[in-house]
All heavy atoms as an XYZ file, in Angstrom:
779
protein
N       0.836     -1.171      0.000
C       0.000      0.000      0.000
C       0.888      1.243      0.000
O       1.980      1.234      0.546
C      -0.905     -0.010      1.226
C      -1.811      1.180      1.315
S      -3.050      1.034      2.611
C      -3.853     -0.471      2.113
N       0.381      2.297     -0.599
C       1.136      3.546     -0.694
C       0.325      4.721     -0.151
O      -0.908      4.699     -0.171
C       1.507      3.839     -2.151
C       2.449      2.847     -2.730
N       2.034      1.705     -3.364
C       3.788      2.821     -2.758
C       3.080      1.011     -3.760
N       4.162      1.677     -3.405
N       1.053      5.723      0.295
C       0.465      6.988      0.723
C       1.294      8.110      0.098
O       2.515      8.000      0.022
C       0.465      7.115      2.244
C      -0.462      6.154      2.895
N      -0.111      4.854      3.176
C      -1.744      6.286      3.276
C      -1.140      4.230      3.731
N      -2.140      5.078      3.801
N       0.615      9.144     -0.343
C       1.305     10.286     -0.925
C       1.197     11.463      0.028
O       0.115     11.812      0.493
C       0.727     10.665     -2.297
C       0.877      9.499     -3.272
C       1.425     11.909     -2.847
C       0.294      9.761     -4.634
N       2.346     12.057      0.304
C       2.430     13.276      1.095
C       2.566     14.436      0.113
O       3.482     14.453     -0.706
C       3.643     13.215      2.028
C       4.046     14.490      2.759
C       2.936     14.984      3.679
C       5.343     14.262      3.532
N       1.621     15.350      0.166
C       1.632     16.533     -0.690
C       2.047     17.739      0.137
O       1.534     17.933      1.235
C       0.230     16.815     -1.250
C      -0.318     15.745     -2.145
C      -1.090     14.724     -1.623
C      -0.085     15.779     -3.517
C      -1.621     13.740     -2.445
C      -0.610     14.801     -4.345
C      -1.377     13.778     -3.808
N       2.946     18.545     -0.397
C       3.328     19.814      0.207
C       2.890     20.950     -0.714
O       3.127     20.888     -1.926
C       4.854     19.930      0.338
C       5.505     19.274      1.508
C       6.879     19.354      1.664
C       4.788     18.578      2.478
C       7.523     18.774      2.742
C       5.433     17.996      3.553
C       6.795     18.087      3.681
O       7.434     17.509      4.747
N       2.309     21.983     -0.135
C       2.101     23.261     -0.807
C       3.104     24.214     -0.176
O       3.050     24.439      1.037
C       0.680     23.773     -0.598
C      -0.372     22.839     -1.181
O      -0.106     22.241     -2.234
O      -1.447     22.708     -0.575
N       4.012     24.731     -0.981
C       5.089     25.557     -0.429
C       4.806     27.046     -0.615
O       4.012     27.441     -1.470
C       6.460     25.180     -1.035
C       6.800     23.731     -0.711
C       6.502     25.413     -2.530
N       5.472     27.855      0.181
C       5.311     29.310      0.137
C       5.909     29.868     -1.163
O       6.737     29.220     -1.810
C       5.948     29.985      1.367
C       5.228     29.565      2.641
C       7.432     29.676      1.461
N       5.497     31.063     -1.511
C       5.932     31.677     -2.774
C       7.446     31.848     -2.873
O       8.018     31.680     -3.948
C       5.254     33.035     -2.967
C       3.761     32.903     -3.216
O       3.305     31.812     -3.616
O       3.044     33.894     -2.998
N       8.113     32.151     -1.770
C       9.565     32.349     -1.803
C      10.339     31.113     -1.318
O      11.459     31.210     -0.825
C       9.962     33.583     -0.994
C       9.542     33.505      0.468
O       8.781     32.593      0.846
O       9.983     34.372      1.240
N       9.758     29.963     -1.512
C      10.346     28.679     -1.110
C      11.769     28.505     -1.651
O      12.678     28.137     -0.906
C       9.428     27.548     -1.574
C      10.068     26.203     -1.735
C      10.346     25.420     -0.625
C      10.391     25.698     -2.993
C      10.934     24.169     -0.775
C      10.966     24.468     -3.142
C      11.244     23.703     -2.028
O      11.826     22.480     -2.169
N      11.964     28.749     -2.939
C      13.293     28.535     -3.533
C      14.354     29.424     -2.896
O      15.494     28.993     -2.712
C      13.244     28.772     -5.043
C      12.438     27.743     -5.839
C      12.384     28.141     -7.317
C      12.992     26.336     -5.673
N      13.982     30.629     -2.553
C      14.921     31.559     -1.939
C      15.223     31.201     -0.477
O      16.321     31.467      0.009
C      14.383     32.996     -1.998
C      14.277     33.572     -3.400
C      13.055     33.095     -4.175
O      12.065     32.666     -3.559
O      13.104     33.148     -5.411
N      14.281     30.597      0.215
C      14.422     30.330      1.649
C      14.907     28.932      2.000
O      15.339     28.688      3.126
C      13.065     30.569      2.341
C      12.641     32.019      2.318
C      11.272     32.226      2.931
N      11.151     31.632      4.245
C       9.973     31.345      4.817
N       8.839     31.615      4.216
N       9.940     30.800      6.018
N      14.867     28.008      1.095
C      15.130     26.605      1.449
C      16.588     26.281      1.744
O      16.889     25.279      2.401
C      14.610     25.666      0.374
C      15.438     25.685     -0.885
C      14.938     24.719     -1.907
N      15.739     24.836     -3.116
C      15.609     24.054     -4.153
N      14.718     23.092     -4.144
N      16.371     24.232     -5.203
N      17.517     27.097      1.266
C      18.944     26.785      1.353
C      19.436     26.383      2.724
O      20.126     25.371      2.874
N      19.089     27.123      3.742
C      19.603     26.839      5.086
C      19.015     25.570      5.699
O      19.560     25.040      6.662
C      19.372     28.031      6.004
C      17.921     28.375      6.246
C      17.770     29.595      7.129
O      18.482     29.732      8.124
N      16.866     30.477      6.771
N      17.913     25.067      5.140
C      17.258     23.872      5.682
C      17.380     22.660      4.761
O      16.984     21.558      5.124
C      15.761     24.152      5.903
C      15.500     25.401      6.682
C      14.943     26.516      6.072
C      15.842     25.484      8.027
C      14.712     27.679      6.783
C      15.613     26.644      8.753
C      15.044     27.746      8.122
N      17.930     22.863      3.570
C      17.916     21.825      2.534
C      18.656     20.552      2.938
O      18.147     19.453      2.750
C      18.477     22.388      1.233
C      18.358     21.439      0.058
C      18.553     22.184     -1.252
N      18.696     21.319     -2.392
C      17.707     20.659     -2.984
N      16.485     20.769     -2.513
N      17.942     19.897     -4.031
N      19.865     20.672      3.477
C      20.623     19.461      3.810
C      19.911     18.641      4.889
O      19.843     17.414      4.794
C      22.050     19.797      4.233
C      22.931     18.579      4.383
C      22.945     17.644      3.168
O      22.948     18.119      2.012
O      22.945     16.408      3.387
N      19.372     19.301      5.899
C      18.637     18.580      6.951
C      17.387     17.908      6.377
O      17.066     16.767      6.728
C      18.261     19.544      8.074
C      17.656     18.864      9.275
C      17.293     19.854     10.379
O      17.643     21.041     10.306
O      16.625     19.401     11.325
N      16.700     18.600      5.479
C      15.519     18.042      4.810
C      15.912     16.802      3.998
O      15.254     15.762      4.075
C      14.889     19.111      3.909
C      13.928     18.581      2.904
N      12.623     18.243      3.225
C      14.075     18.338      1.576
C      12.015     17.825      2.136
N      12.873     17.861      1.127
N      16.997     16.911      3.220
C      17.438     15.781      2.399
C      17.912     14.613      3.250
O      17.686     13.449      2.887
C      18.530     16.236      1.427
C      18.061     17.188      0.322
C      19.260     17.675     -0.488
C      17.017     16.545     -0.562
N      18.558     14.879      4.376
C      18.978     13.801      5.277
C      17.759     13.048      5.815
O      17.775     11.815      5.902
C      19.811     14.355      6.423
C      21.212     14.730      6.034
C      21.994     15.302      7.210
O      21.532     15.351      8.343
N      23.212     15.755      6.933
N      16.723     13.777      6.178
C      15.492     13.156      6.657
C      14.907     12.260      5.573
O      14.498     11.123      5.836
C      14.498     14.244      7.074
C      13.196     13.784      7.705
C      13.446     13.180      9.084
C      12.230     14.971      7.812
N      14.897     12.749      4.338
C      14.364     11.969      3.219
C      15.232     10.746      2.936
O      14.704      9.645      2.702
C      14.265     12.852      1.980
N      16.547     10.913      2.975
C      17.439      9.770      2.730
C      17.236      8.667      3.774
O      17.218      7.478      3.443
C      18.901     10.228      2.733
C      19.301     10.999      1.505
C      20.791     11.366      1.545
N      21.090     12.356      0.528
C      21.387     13.615      0.767
N      21.484     14.070      2.014
N      21.640     14.452     -0.219
N      17.094      9.061      5.029
C      16.873      8.070      6.089
C      15.557      7.331      5.893
O      15.486      6.108      6.075
C      16.925      8.742      7.458
C      18.313      9.163      7.864
C      18.323      9.867      9.201
C      19.715     10.353      9.553
N      19.741     11.122     10.793
N      14.515      8.044      5.509
C      13.221      7.404      5.250
C      13.328      6.445      4.066
O      12.732      5.360      4.080
C      12.146      8.462      4.993
N      14.108      6.820      3.067
C      14.304      5.954      1.903
C      15.107      4.710      2.288
O      14.765      3.590      1.881
C      15.010      6.729      0.786
C      15.166      5.948     -0.466
N      16.333      5.295     -0.789
C      14.292      5.698     -1.470
C      16.177      4.683     -1.935
N      14.951      4.908     -2.376
N      16.143      4.888      3.081
C      16.965      3.754      3.523
C      16.153      2.756      4.344
O      16.406      1.549      4.291
C      18.162      4.252      4.332
C      19.205      4.953      3.486
C      20.242      5.698      4.310
O      20.220      5.630      5.562
O      21.088      6.385      3.690
N      15.187      3.246      5.118
C      14.306      2.371      5.898
C      13.282      1.656      5.024
O      12.593      0.748      5.483
C      13.547      3.170      6.959
C      14.356      3.639      8.118
C      13.478      4.177      9.249
N      12.491      5.152      8.821
C      12.690      6.475      8.729
N      13.874      6.974      9.038
N      11.727      7.270      8.338
N      13.150      2.090      3.779
C      12.176      1.486      2.875
C      10.809      2.137      2.930
O       9.886      1.680      2.257
N      10.665      3.199      3.719
C       9.367      3.862      3.836
C       9.117      4.828      2.685
O       8.004      4.903      2.156
C       9.281      4.610      5.159
N      10.134      5.574      2.275
C       9.996      6.564      1.210
C      10.447      5.957     -0.110
O      11.583      5.493     -0.224
C      10.818      7.815      1.537
C      10.752      8.968      0.552
C       9.329      9.484      0.379
C      11.667     10.096      1.011
N       9.553      5.950     -1.088
C       9.844      5.345     -2.384
C      10.411      6.369     -3.359
O      11.444      6.141     -3.985
C       8.568      4.702     -2.975
C       8.836      4.087     -4.340
C       7.995      3.668     -2.024
N       9.726      7.483     -3.500
C      10.120      8.561     -4.408
C       9.765      9.893     -3.779
O       8.790      9.974     -3.014
C       9.369      8.461     -5.743
C       9.696      7.318     -6.685
C       8.658      7.251     -7.802
C      11.078      7.511     -7.281
N      10.504     10.932     -4.148
C      10.187     12.263     -3.625
C      10.772     13.315     -4.540
O      11.786     13.085     -5.196
C      10.748     12.437     -2.216
N      10.118     14.458     -4.580
C      10.662     15.567     -5.342
C       9.700     16.723     -5.438
O       8.500     16.580     -5.192
N      10.255     17.866     -5.806
C       9.463     19.081     -5.976
C       8.906     19.131     -7.392
O       9.546     18.668     -8.338
C      10.330     20.306     -5.712
N       7.733     19.704     -7.527
C       7.179     19.953     -8.848
C       7.800     21.240     -9.378
O       8.168     22.121     -8.608
C       5.662     20.064     -8.775
C       4.938     18.790     -8.304
C       3.441     19.018     -8.252
C       5.268     17.606     -9.183
N       7.917     21.328    -10.678
C       8.584     22.479    -11.291
C       7.650     23.222    -12.234
O       6.667     22.661    -12.716
C       9.810     22.001    -12.059
N       8.015     24.468    -12.471
C       7.326     25.310    -13.461
C       5.814     25.391    -13.263
O       5.068     24.960    -14.131
C       7.659     24.843    -14.873
C       9.150     24.875    -15.147
O       9.830     25.792    -14.656
O       9.637     23.979    -15.847
N       5.352     25.886    -12.157
C       6.057     26.584    -11.088
C       6.475     25.635     -9.959
O       5.889     24.569     -9.782
C       5.015     27.586    -10.581
C       3.713     26.860    -10.748
C       3.884     26.055    -12.026
N       7.447     26.059     -9.179
C       7.912     25.303     -8.013
C       7.023     25.663     -6.829
O       7.398     26.420     -5.953
C       9.365     25.634     -7.718
N       5.818     25.116     -6.837
C       4.828     25.477     -5.814
C       4.393     24.321     -4.935
O       3.581     24.491     -4.033
C       3.601     26.110     -6.463
C       2.900     25.174     -7.438
O       3.409     24.065     -7.707
O       1.832     25.559     -7.940
N       4.923     23.124     -5.189
C       4.536     21.968     -4.387
C       5.561     20.860     -4.533
O       6.447     20.909     -5.381
C       3.137     21.479     -4.783
O       3.046     21.274     -6.163
N       5.412     19.849     -3.675
C       6.283     18.679     -3.709
C       5.440     17.450     -3.389
O       4.381     17.551     -2.757
C       7.414     18.820     -2.699
N       5.941     16.298     -3.820
C       5.226     15.041     -3.628
C       6.206     13.995     -3.102
O       7.327     13.871     -3.604
C       4.607     14.552     -4.948
C       3.562     15.559     -5.440
C       3.999     13.166     -4.790
C       3.016     15.253     -6.813
N       5.761     13.239     -2.103
C       6.539     12.158     -1.507
C       5.674     10.901     -1.527
O       4.556     10.924     -1.026
C       6.884     12.472     -0.053
C       7.606     13.776      0.135
C       6.920     14.980      0.120
C       8.968     13.798      0.357
C       7.572     16.181      0.306
C       9.635     14.995      0.548
C       8.942     16.193      0.513
N       6.187      9.828     -2.073
C       5.458      8.561     -2.114
C       6.024      7.649     -1.035
O       7.208      7.301     -1.065
C       5.567      7.892     -3.498
C       4.830      6.556     -3.506
C       5.027      8.812     -4.592
N       5.163      7.263     -0.099
C       5.544      6.372      0.994
C       4.900      5.005      0.813
O       3.787      4.896      0.301
C       5.098      6.956      2.340
C       5.957      8.101      2.811
C       5.729      9.388      2.358
C       7.001      7.876      3.692
C       6.527     10.444      2.779
C       7.802      8.929      4.115
C       7.566     10.211      3.663
N       5.618      3.983      1.272
C       5.120      2.612      1.242
C       4.821      2.196      2.675
O       5.640      2.402      3.569
C       6.194      1.697      0.657
C       5.844      0.234      0.639
C       7.014     -0.649      0.210
N       7.524     -0.293     -1.101
C       8.782      0.123     -1.325
N       9.649      0.233     -0.342
N       9.181      0.420     -2.541
N       3.649      1.594      2.897
C       3.305      1.098      4.218
C       1.802      0.989      4.403
O       1.037      1.587      3.647
N       1.376      0.251      5.405
C      -0.050     -0.005      5.611
C      -0.842      1.175      6.169
O      -2.062      1.203      6.079
C      -0.060     -1.179      6.590
C       1.231     -1.038      7.344
C       2.214     -0.478      6.353
N      -0.138      2.148      6.758
C      -0.816      3.295      7.356
C      -0.128      4.583      6.886
O       1.007      4.543      6.410
C      -0.764      3.252      8.901
O       0.581      3.508      9.316
C      -1.252      1.912      9.437
N      -0.758      5.726      7.085
C      -0.129      6.993      6.722
C       0.889      7.484      7.751
O       1.467      8.555      7.585
C      -1.319      7.950      6.632
C      -2.325      7.396      7.576
C      -2.160      5.898      7.483
N       1.142      6.719      8.777
C       1.979      7.159      9.898
C       3.371      7.621      9.460
O       3.861      8.653      9.932
C       2.092      6.056     10.933
C       2.884      6.457     12.157
C       2.943      5.349     13.198
O       2.526      4.229     12.963
N       3.465      5.672     14.359
N       4.043      6.903      8.580
C       5.402      7.291      8.164
C       5.388      8.638      7.448
O       6.260      9.484      7.685
C       6.014      6.213      7.273
N       4.411      8.852      6.590
C       4.315     10.122      5.865
C       4.008     11.274      6.822
O       4.603     12.356      6.718
C       3.235     10.023      4.786
N       3.098     11.049      7.745
C       2.741     12.089      8.712
C       3.926     12.428      9.621
O       4.196     13.603      9.890
C       1.543     11.645      9.535
C       0.273     11.559      8.713
C      -0.869     10.843      9.422
O      -0.643     10.253     10.521
O      -1.976     10.851      8.880
N       4.639     11.407     10.073
C       5.802     11.632     10.940
C       6.892     12.388     10.189
O       7.555     13.260     10.760
C       6.330     10.297     11.464
N       7.071     12.057      8.917
C       8.049     12.765      8.104
C       7.709     14.253      8.053
O       8.559     15.104      8.294
C       8.089     12.182      6.688
C       9.085     12.864      5.795
C      10.372     12.392      5.689
C       8.722     13.982      5.054
C      11.303     13.033      4.875
C       9.635     14.627      4.239
C      10.929     14.149      4.144
N       6.476     14.584      7.721
C       6.080     15.994      7.614
C       6.268     16.727      8.937
O       6.789     17.848      8.958
C       4.630     16.089      7.148
N       5.900     16.109     10.027
C       6.000     16.763     11.334
C       7.455     17.015     11.750
O       7.730     17.931     12.520
C       5.279     15.939     12.392
C       3.775     15.950     12.203
C       3.073     15.024     13.167
C       1.575     15.015     12.906
N       0.875     14.030     13.740
N       8.389     16.203     11.215
C       9.809     16.350     11.555
C      10.593     17.161     10.524
O      11.746     17.510     10.768
C      10.444     14.961     11.697
N       9.981     17.468      9.395
C      10.681     18.110      8.294
C      10.978     19.584      8.605
O      10.072     20.345      8.937
C       9.827     18.015      7.027
C      10.558     18.445      5.773
O      11.639     19.057      5.860
O      10.027     18.164      4.680
N      12.241     19.997      8.478
C      12.569     21.400      8.738
C      11.868     22.363      7.782
O      11.648     23.521      8.132
C      14.091     21.460      8.573
C      14.449     20.257      7.798
C      13.425     19.218      8.121
N      11.488     21.919      6.617
C      10.716     22.782      5.718
C       9.357     23.108      6.332
O       8.883     24.232      6.225
C      10.516     22.121      4.358
C      11.719     22.096      3.450
C      12.962     22.589      3.838
C      11.616     21.573      2.179
C      14.054     22.548      2.983
C      12.699     21.540      1.305
C      13.910     22.022      1.713
O      14.982     21.988      0.864
N       8.729     22.129      6.952
C       7.432     22.342      7.602
C       7.632     23.164      8.880
O       6.939     24.163      9.104
C       6.748     20.993      7.921
C       5.497     21.196      8.764
C       6.412     20.250      6.626
N       8.572     22.746      9.702
C       8.818     23.388     10.998
C       9.142     24.869     10.832
O       8.718     25.702     11.636
C       9.950     22.652     11.751
C       9.489     21.247     12.134
C      10.412     23.435     12.964
C      10.608     20.320     12.604
N       9.865     25.217      9.763
C      10.315     26.596      9.563
C       9.456     27.397      8.590
O       9.864     28.456      8.127
C      11.778     26.601      9.127
C      12.681     26.141     10.243
O      12.917     26.873     11.196
N      13.161     24.906     10.168
N       8.267     26.906      8.296
C       7.292     27.680      7.544
C       7.471     27.749      6.040
O       6.846     28.587      5.396
N       8.271     26.881      5.454
C       8.395     26.854      3.996
C       7.228     26.109      3.355
O       6.936     26.300      2.179
C       9.715     26.202      3.571
C      10.929     27.116      3.597
C      11.346     27.463      5.006
C      12.071     26.505      2.839
N       6.579     25.273      4.141
C       5.401     24.535      3.685
C       4.192     25.181      4.336
O       4.083     25.225      5.558
C       5.511     23.041      4.060
C       4.242     22.283      3.689
C       6.736     22.414      3.402
N       3.279     25.694      3.495
C       2.100     26.365      4.051
C       0.964     25.384      4.329
O       0.094     25.676      5.144
C       1.637     27.502      3.148
C       1.305     27.128      1.734
C       0.980     28.369      0.918
C       0.799     28.024     -0.553
N       0.566     29.232     -1.356
N       0.987     24.223      3.688
C      -0.016     23.186      3.954
C       0.540     21.844      3.492
O       1.296     21.778      2.523
C      -1.314     23.489      3.212
N       0.155     20.790      4.207
C       0.515     19.440      3.787
C      -0.653     18.504      4.084
O      -1.479     18.781      4.939
C       1.816     18.954      4.426
C       1.821     18.827      5.927
C       2.187     19.787      6.826
C       1.452     17.676      6.702
N       2.077     19.302      8.106
C       1.618     18.010      8.054
C       0.990     16.407      6.381
C       1.352     17.112      9.099
C       0.724     15.511      7.409
C       0.906     15.871      8.741
N      -0.709     17.437      3.333
C      -1.763     16.440      3.518
C      -1.264     15.090      3.008
O      -0.385     15.033      2.145
C      -3.040     16.848      2.792
C      -2.904     16.962      1.300
C      -3.972     17.866      0.682
N      -3.708     18.161     -0.710
C      -2.812     19.033     -1.166
N      -2.058     19.707     -0.342
N      -2.657     19.229     -2.455
N      -1.842     14.031      3.559
C      -1.490     12.671      3.155
C      -2.740     12.010      2.598
O      -3.818     12.101      3.189
C      -0.946     11.855      4.351
C      -0.661     10.417      3.943
C       0.302     12.510      4.933
N      -2.576     11.347      1.466
C      -3.683     10.623      0.842
C      -3.265      9.185      0.572
O      -2.135      8.926      0.137
C      -4.053     11.266     -0.503
C      -4.574     12.684     -0.451
C      -6.039     12.773     -0.078
N      -6.911     11.924     -0.840
C      -7.550     12.288     -1.952
N      -7.411     13.496     -2.440
N      -8.345     11.432     -2.568
N      -4.172      8.272      0.832
C      -3.956      6.870      0.484
C      -4.000      6.756     -1.039
O      -4.866      7.342     -1.691
C      -5.060      6.024      1.115
C      -4.904      4.553      0.919
C      -6.011      3.850      1.684
C      -5.951      2.366      1.519
N      -7.039      1.717      2.269
N      -3.054      6.003     -1.606
C      -2.961      5.851     -3.053
C      -3.203      4.388     -3.393
O      -2.440      3.509     -2.991
C      -1.591      6.305     -3.519
C      -1.394      6.346     -5.001
C      -2.353      6.469     -5.967
C      -0.150      6.290     -5.697
N      -1.785      6.506     -7.207
C      -0.425      6.398     -7.068
C       1.170      6.173     -5.282
C       0.574      6.375     -8.039
C       2.164      6.155     -6.244
C       1.863      6.258     -7.601
N      -4.253      4.122     -4.104
C      -4.608      2.763     -4.495
C      -3.878      2.410     -5.787
O      -4.365      2.648     -6.882
C      -6.128      2.649     -4.685
C      -6.923      3.008     -3.435
S      -6.521      1.985     -1.999
C      -7.030      0.390     -2.570
N      -2.697      1.849     -5.657
C      -1.877      1.504     -6.814
C      -2.335      0.176     -7.409
O      -2.648     -0.773     -6.680
C      -0.399      1.424     -6.415
O      -0.258      0.525     -5.324
C       0.127      2.787     -6.004
N      -2.376      0.111     -8.731
C      -2.827     -1.108     -9.403
C      -1.869     -1.608    -10.491
O      -1.976     -2.746    -10.905
C      -4.246     -0.934    -10.012
C      -5.272     -0.716     -8.908
C      -4.289      0.187    -11.019
N      -0.978     -0.766    -10.945
C      -0.027     -1.159    -11.983
C       1.387     -0.881    -11.492
O       1.641      0.167    -10.898
C      -0.267     -0.367    -13.295
C      -1.682     -0.558    -13.822
C       0.783     -0.732    -14.367
C      -2.007     -1.970    -14.294
N       2.285     -1.800    -11.744
C       3.686     -1.612    -11.364
C       4.156     -2.710    -10.436
O       3.353     -3.428     -9.830
N       5.473     -2.824    -10.324
C       6.069     -3.883     -9.518
C       5.667     -3.826     -8.057
O       5.608     -4.851     -7.391
C       7.597     -3.811     -9.605
C       8.104     -4.125    -11.007
O       7.375     -4.764    -11.787
O       9.236     -3.707    -11.318
N       5.391     -2.645     -7.559
C       5.085     -2.459     -6.146
C       3.610     -2.175     -5.881
O       3.240     -1.763     -4.794
C       5.941     -1.306     -5.627
C       6.469     -1.545     -4.242
O       6.467     -2.701     -3.791
O       6.896     -0.579     -3.608
N       2.763     -2.380     -6.878
C       1.333     -2.069     -6.749
C       0.689     -2.928     -5.655
O       1.054     -4.073     -5.463
C       0.617     -2.274     -8.066
N      -0.274     -2.342     -4.970
C      -0.907     -3.044     -3.848
C      -2.168     -3.803     -4.232
O      -2.662     -4.596     -3.455
C      -1.233     -2.042     -2.726
O      -2.114     -1.052     -3.206
N      -2.676     -3.589     -5.424
C      -3.888     -4.291     -5.829
C      -3.871     -4.592     -7.315
O      -3.163     -3.950     -8.090
N      -4.673     -5.552     -7.700
C      -4.749     -5.927     -9.119
C      -5.748     -5.034     -9.829
O      -6.749     -4.628     -9.257
C      -5.183     -7.395     -9.237
N      -5.482     -4.705    -11.092
C      -6.429     -3.893    -11.847
C      -7.714     -4.660    -12.087
O      -7.700     -5.882    -12.246
C      -5.698     -3.600    -13.155
C      -4.696     -4.683    -13.278
C      -4.319     -5.089    -11.881
N      -8.830     -3.955    -12.085
C     -10.109     -4.616    -12.362
C     -10.275     -4.752    -13.868
O      -9.770     -3.972    -14.639
C     -11.255     -3.804    -11.752
O     -11.210     -2.482    -12.229
N     -11.004     -5.790    -14.247
C     -11.204     -6.070    -15.698
C     -12.449     -5.410    -16.193
O     -13.345     -5.097    -15.543
C     -11.280     -7.572    -15.916
C      -9.958     -8.239    -15.588
C     -10.036     -9.702    -15.884
C      -8.702    -10.340    -15.563
N      -8.611    -11.690    -15.965
């Protein structure tokens, strides 16, 4: 099962992220090494949001990540939310496609 963590970032996110970027990336790397974080990255053109794909039976890993993220703690993220993602295609999909 997968959960997606969505970030809506502030307008001056690119200008402000520098001092928090390494700590943010370390948090993401650790989550990836544990197998919880599958993919992550910012959306571009415009750079107004980011998406993190987590693997696990509950949204707990995604929620804990957001609560510990220096981008969230320091106000670079104006809103975040976690949604359950019903995957049906791919090596890691949690369900079979319906016919």
